[in-house]
KOLBAVEX-775557 format. One record per atom (N, C-alpha, C): x, z, y. Coordinates in steps of 0.1 Angstrom, whole numbers, plus 5000, padded with zeros to 4 digits. Example, Ala and Ser with C-alpha at 12.3 -4.5 7.8 and 13.67 -1.06 7.14 Angstrom:
// KOLBAVEX-775557
513250784943512350784955513250784967512850714978513750714989512950795000
//
This chain:
// KOLBAVEX-775557
252065069373251565199375250665239363250965359357250165399345248765439349247865409340246465439343246165589345245265629353244865769355244265819342244665939337244065989325242766049329241866039319240466089321240466239321239566299329239466449329238866489315239166619312238766669299237266679299236666649288235166649286234766789280234366879288233967009284232667009277231766919281230466909276230166759272230466729259230366589255229066519257227966599254226566539256226366509271226766599279226566579293227366459298228566449293229466339297228866199292228266199280227666079275226466039283225666139287224566109296224966059309226066119315226566069328227065919327227765889316228265759314227165659313226065699306224965609304224265579317224065689326223465669339224365579347225665599347226565519355226465369351226465349339226365209334225065139338223965219340222665169343222465149359223065249366222765259380223865199389225165239386226265199395226465049397227065019408227464879410228464829400228064729392228964689381230164619385230164559397231264489402232464579404232264709405233464799407234364799395233764769383234564759371234864619366233964529370234064389365234864299374234864329387235664239396237064289397237964189401239364239404239364289418240564349422240564419435240264319447240764199446240564109457239064069458238364049447236964019447236164139451236564259447235864379451235864399466237064379472237164399487236464289494236464169489235764059495234264089495233764139484232264179484231964289494232864379496232664489506232664429520233664339522233764289536232464209539231964129530230764049533229564149535229464249527228364349529228364409543229564459547229564529560229564429572229964309570229864209581228364169583227564189573226164149574225264259579223964239576222864329580223064469576223564489564223764629559224764709567225864639572226764709581226164739594225264649599224664669612223764789612223164829601222264949600222965069595224265059592224965179586224965299595225265269608225265389618223965459618222865379619221565449619221265519606221665459595221465519582222265649581223465659586224265779586223665889594222865849605222165949613220965999605220265909599218965949592219366039580220465999573220866079561221566209565221766229578222466349583223966349580224466249574225966239572226766249585226266179595226966179608227066319614225866379617225866509623226566619614226566609601227166709592228666689593229166569593230566549595231066609609230266579619230466639632230566789632229766849624229766999623231067049617231566979607232867029601233967019612233966909620234966889630234766989642233566989647233267069658233467219656233167269644233367409641234767439637235667339637237067349634237367389619236367369610236767379596237867279593237767169599238867079599239267059614240267129618240667139633241467019637240966939646241666819651242266839664242166959670242466969684243966969687244866989676246266999678246966859675246166769669246866639665246966549677248066469677248366379688248366239684248466209671248466069666247566059654246465999656245366009646244965869642244865849629244465719623243065739616242065669620240765679613240565549605240665559592240465439583239065419579238565299581237165269578236365319590236865299602236265349614235065279619234665159613233665079619232265149620231965229611230665299611230565409622231765459626231765559637231365699632231265719619230865849614231865959617233165919618234166019621234665989635234865859639235465819651234765879663233465879664232765939675233066089677233166159666233566299667234966319671235866239667237266249671237366219686236666129691236666109706236266229714235266299708234866419716235666539714236266559702236866689699238466689699239066569699240566569700240966589714242266609716242866619729242766489736242366489749242166369756243366269757244566329755245666239755246166199741245466239731245766209717245566059715246465999707246365859704245465839692244465749694243465729683243565579679243765559666243765419661242665409651241765319653240565289644240765159637240865169623241065049616239965029606239664909602238564879593238864739587238464719575238664589568237764479574236564529580235664429585235764419600236064289605236164259619234864289626233764259619232464279625232164429627232564509618232264659619233164709631234364659633235164699644234464659658233864539658233164499670232064599673231264629663230164719665230664859669231764909664232265039667232765039682233464929686233864919700232764929710231664859706230464859715229764999715229665059703228965179702229765299708231065299707231865409712231865409727231965289733231965279747233165339754234265339747235465409752236665319750237565309760238765229759239865299751239565419748240665509742241165459728240265439719240765399705241365259706242465249698243065109695242365059683241664949684240864899672241764789665241864799652242664719644242064689631242064559627241564519614242764539604242564609593243664639584243064679570243864649560243564689546244264819544243564919539244265049537245365049527245464949519246564939509247764879515247664829527248864769534248764789549248864909553248664949567249864899576249564839587250664779596251264879605251764989599252365099607253665139601254565189609255865239604255565369597256565409589256465539581256365649591255565759587255465879595254965849609253965769611253465729624252365829629251665899620250565979624250666119618250166219626250066359622248766389615247866289616246466309610245966179606245366169594244666049590243266099585242166029590240866059585240365929577239565949567239165839559237765869553236765809558235365839553234765729545234565749532233865659523234465519523235765519522236465389521237165379507237665489502238465489489237665429478236265429480235365379469235565229467236265169476236465019475237764989469238465079463239665059456239465089441239964999433239765019418240765139414241865139420242865249418243065319431242665449433242765509446244265539450245165539440246565569444247165469453246665339452247265239461246965279476245765319479245465359493246065499496246065589487246665719490248165719492248865629485250265609487250565559501249765469506249965419520249665529530248665609528248365719537249565819537250065849525251265929524252365869532252565739532253665679539253565689554252365669559252165669574252065809579251765909571251666049576253066109578253166189589254366259592254466379582255666429579255766549571254966659577254166729569253266829574251966779579251766649579250566589584249366609575248166599581246866629574246066499571245366509560244466399556243066469554242066409560240666449558239966329553239466349540238866229533237566269527236666169527235366189521235166069511234566099499234365999489233166029481232565919475231365929468231665989454230966089450231166159437230266099426230666109414229966049403228766139398227966179408226766249405225566149408224366189405223266099405223066039419223166119430223066059443224165969446225365999441226465909443226265769436225665779424225365659417224465569425223465629431222465549439223265489451224165559457224865509468225765389464226265399452227165299446226365169445225065179440224265059439223864999452223665089462223265039475224464979483225565039483226764999491227864929483227564899470228464809462229864869461229864999458231165069457231265139444232365209441232465289429232265429432232365519422232265659424233565729419233765849422234965919417234566049410235166079399235166209393236066299401235566419404236366509413237766549407237766569394239066609387240066489388239466369385240266249384240866219398240066239409240566209422241566309427241366439423242366539426243766499420243666449408244966409401245566299408244866199413245366089421246066139433245466229440246066289452247466349449247466429438248666499434249766399431249366289424250366189420250966119431250266119443250866049454251366139465251566269461252266359470251366419481249966419478249066479488248166579481248666699477247866799470246766849479245666879473244466929481244767059487244467079499244667209506243267279506242167209507240867279508239767169504238767219497237567139495236467189505235867089512234867129521233467089516232467149521231067119518230267109532229267029533228567019545227867149549227267209539226567339541226667419528226267549528226267629516225267569506224167509511223167449502223767329495224567249502225267139496226167189485226867289488227867349478227167399466226067469468225267529456224667419447224167309454223567199446224567089442225767109447226867009444226466869450225966869462225566749469226566719480226466599486227266559497228566489494228966479481230166409477231366489478232566429477233866489477234366489491234666609497235166619510236366709509237566649512238766729510239766719521240566819523241666819532242966829524243866739527245166739520246266739530247466789526248566799535249866739528250566659536251866609531252866719533253766739524254766849524255466839538255666959544256466959557257966929555258366939543259766909540259966769537260966709542261266559539261466549524260866449518261066419504262466369503263166399491264466339489264266189486265266109487265165969486264465919474264765979462264165939450262665959450262166069455260766099455260066009465260665989477260065899486259865759481260865709474260865579468259765569458259665669449258665669439257265669444256965749455255665759460255265629467256165579476255865459483255665339474256365339463256265219454254865209448254065319448252765309443251865209451252165199464251465109473251864959470252964939464253464799462253264749447252864849438252664809424251364749422
//
């Protein structure tokens, strides 16, 4: 797989300052560790005390209620979906809102790399409805076109190359299916999150390119509130759609192979 090209640098001084801050603040393991080591670090982090307080932290930071606002006000409308996969569900930041807002007969699958986070989610949700499953988002144990909706909150940060995860999401999405994804942006607040949660950050242009290369063009960019949009806070929140038309055999092979390379 060819490396992602860097976004154009419209302001060289600003870019140099950002790179300097990133090298000082961000979690260095994101660039220094290989993918297996990177994921192992993440699993240990979330299995431990940090994972135990993540749900409370998301409440205090308002991430949980603000995500709920996007779903409840139907800016991302989940009411029509019948087969939904929530990747990185252990924190419950999306799963709890899906339980409340989706159709009561909709199938919900909650997956997470951390077994301990899944146990916490099962206890916290208090519902038999989701099917909890430990899985790596780069190798999802589902057949092609299994879901009409995939949600993924703050998980892509643990992939050195986002296309490996996005290609798997493309594969398990039905034609016309929707992806709702949140990721940490390479702004100052995101850099601090990187240091705390041992993850990487994404440049918005670079991430959009990765989506396009894996057949998931952005449909809409969301913001928690107008204030977040004005101040460019809250990270990257996007809705993407898989083409409703079946890809021809060559295109499907090319896209799916990204998950295997």
